[in-house]
C-alpha positions as CSV (number, residue, x, y, z in Angstrom):
1,M,-22.2,19.1,-25.2
2,D,-25.5,18.8,-27.1
3,G,-27.6,15.9,-26.0
4,I,-26.1,15.5,-22.6
5,E,-28.7,15.9,-19.9
6,V,-28.3,16.6,-16.2
7,V,-29.7,13.1,-15.6
8,D,-26.8,11.7,-17.6
9,I,-24.2,13.6,-15.5
10,A,-26.0,12.5,-12.3
11,H,-25.9,8.9,-13.4
12,A,-22.1,9.2,-14.2
13,I,-21.6,10.7,-10.7
14,Q,-23.5,7.7,-9.2
15,L,-21.3,5.3,-11.1
16,A,-18.2,7.0,-9.9
17,V,-19.1,7.1,-6.2
18,A,-18.5,3.5,-5.4
19,P,-14.9,3.5,-6.6
20,V,-14.4,6.7,-4.7
21,F,-15.1,4.8,-1.5
22,L,-12.5,2.2,-2.6
23,L,-10.1,5.0,-3.3
24,S,-10.7,6.4,0.2
25,G,-10.0,3.0,1.8
26,I,-6.8,2.5,-0.2
27,G,-5.7,6.0,0.9
28,V,-6.2,5.0,4.6
29,F,-4.3,1.8,4.0
30,L,-1.4,3.7,2.4
31,G,-1.4,6.0,5.5
32,V,-1.0,2.9,7.7
33,L,1.8,1.5,5.5
34,T,3.8,4.8,5.5
35,S,3.5,5.0,9.2
36,R,4.8,1.4,9.6
37,L,7.7,2.2,7.2
38,A,8.6,5.3,9.2
39,R,8.7,3.2,12.4
40,I,10.8,0.6,10.8
41,V,13.3,3.2,9.6
42,D,13.4,4.9,13.0
43,R,14.0,1.6,14.7
44,A,16.8,0.7,12.2
45,R,18.5,4.0,12.9
46,R,18.4,3.4,16.6
47,V,19.9,-0.1,16.1
48,E,22.6,1.3,13.8
49,D,23.5,3.9,16.4
50,G,23.7,1.1,19.0
51,L,25.8,-1.1,16.7
52,R,28.6,1.4,16.7
53,Q,29.2,0.9,20.4
54,A,28.2,-2.8,20.5
55,S,30.6,-5.7,20.5
56,G,30.4,-9.5,20.5
57,G,26.9,-11.0,20.9
58,A,25.2,-7.6,21.1
59,A,26.7,-6.6,17.7
60,D,25.5,-9.9,16.2
61,E,22.0,-9.3,17.6
62,A,22.0,-5.8,16.2
63,R,23.0,-7.0,12.7
64,T,20.2,-9.6,12.8
65,Q,17.7,-6.9,13.8
66,L,19.0,-4.7,10.9
67,T,18.6,-7.6,8.5
68,V,15.0,-8.1,9.6
69,A,14.3,-4.4,9.4
70,A,15.7,-4.2,5.9
71,R,13.4,-7.1,4.8
72,R,10.4,-5.5,6.5
73,A,11.2,-2.2,4.8
74,R,11.4,-3.8,1.4
75,L,8.1,-5.6,1.9
76,T,6.4,-2.4,3.1
77,N,7.8,-0.4,0.2
78,A,6.5,-3.1,-2.2
79,S,3.1,-2.8,-0.5
80,I,3.1,1.0,-0.7
81,T,4.1,0.8,-4.4
82,L,1.4,-1.7,-5.3
83,G,-1.2,0.2,-3.2
84,T,-0.3,3.5,-5.0
85,I,-0.6,1.7,-8.3
86,A,-4.1,0.4,-7.2
87,A,-5.1,3.9,-6.2
88,L,-4.0,5.4,-9.5
89,L,-5.9,2.7,-11.5
90,V,-9.0,3.3,-9.4
91,A,-8.7,7.0,-10.0
92,L,-8.4,6.3,-13.8
93,V,-11.5,4.1,-13.5
94,I,-13.4,7.0,-11.9
95,A,-12.2,9.4,-14.6
96,M,-13.2,7.0,-17.4
97,L,-16.6,6.4,-15.9
98,F,-17.3,10.1,-15.7
99,A,-15.7,10.8,-19.1
100,S,-17.8,8.1,-20.7
101,T,-20.8,10.4,-20.3
102,F,-19.1,13.0,-22.6
103,V,-17.1,10.8,-25.0
104,P,-19.2,9.0,-27.6
105,M,-17.4,5.7,-27.4
106,N,-17.8,2.5,-25.4
107,L,-15.3,2.6,-22.5
108,A,-16.7,-0.6,-20.8
109,G,-13.7,-2.7,-21.8
110,P,-11.0,-0.3,-20.7
111,V,-12.9,0.4,-17.4
112,A,-13.1,-3.3,-16.7
113,V,-9.5,-4.0,-17.4
114,M,-8.4,-1.0,-15.3
115,F,-10.6,-2.2,-12.4
116,V,-9.2,-5.8,-12.6
117,L,-5.6,-4.4,-12.7
118,A,-6.5,-2.2,-9.7
119,M,-7.8,-5.2,-7.7
120,A,-4.7,-7.3,-8.7
121,A,-2.4,-4.5,-7.4
122,L,-4.4,-4.1,-4.2
123,I,-4.3,-7.9,-3.7
124,G,-0.5,-7.8,-4.2
125,S,-0.3,-4.9,-1.7
126,L,-2.3,-6.7,0.9
127,L,-0.2,-9.9,0.4
128,S,3.0,-8.0,0.8
129,F,1.6,-6.3,4.0
130,L,0.7,-9.8,5.3
131,V,4.2,-11.1,4.7
132,E,5.7,-8.0,6.4
133,V,3.5,-8.5,9.5
134,R,4.5,-12.2,9.6
135,V,8.2,-11.3,9.4
136,A,7.7,-8.7,12.2
137,I,5.9,-11.2,14.4
138,A,8.5,-13.9,13.7
139,A,11.3,-11.6,14.8
140,L,9.4,-10.4,17.9
141,R,10.9,-11.2,21.2
142,I,8.8,-10.6,24.3
143,G,10.2,-11.1,27.8
144,P,13.6,-11.3,29.4
145,R,16.5,-12.3,27.1
146,E,18.6,-15.2,28.1
147,K,22.3,-14.5,28.5
148,K,24.6,-16.9,26.7
């Protein structure tokens, strides 16, 4: 640790603070996604329970709802997975930024690659979330249902 000054450590902390805010935002986003997934699962369980007693058109409607719920759950799961990967990569960026103060090697390239990968994973997560919301809105029915 010879040659490392408090100023160097303070500078490393300053560099690591911006990605920490990104990590915090991703954490909040993951919380929203897990809450959505829980609601999808709870709704699917209720529909499955209703399907056991349903017949005819009601059974067909329940199966359609379950198909939509399964698609939404897959999209939400993909979004959670990509968001978690993004968070892990950002955490690695933070660790590498801080470690670069102590390791006598240039970590600029690996830090840049990790950050770009983190942003790609976050973009994928957001796109998957967008598609899931679109699927949910497309399946939404508001108002009285017509009897056939």
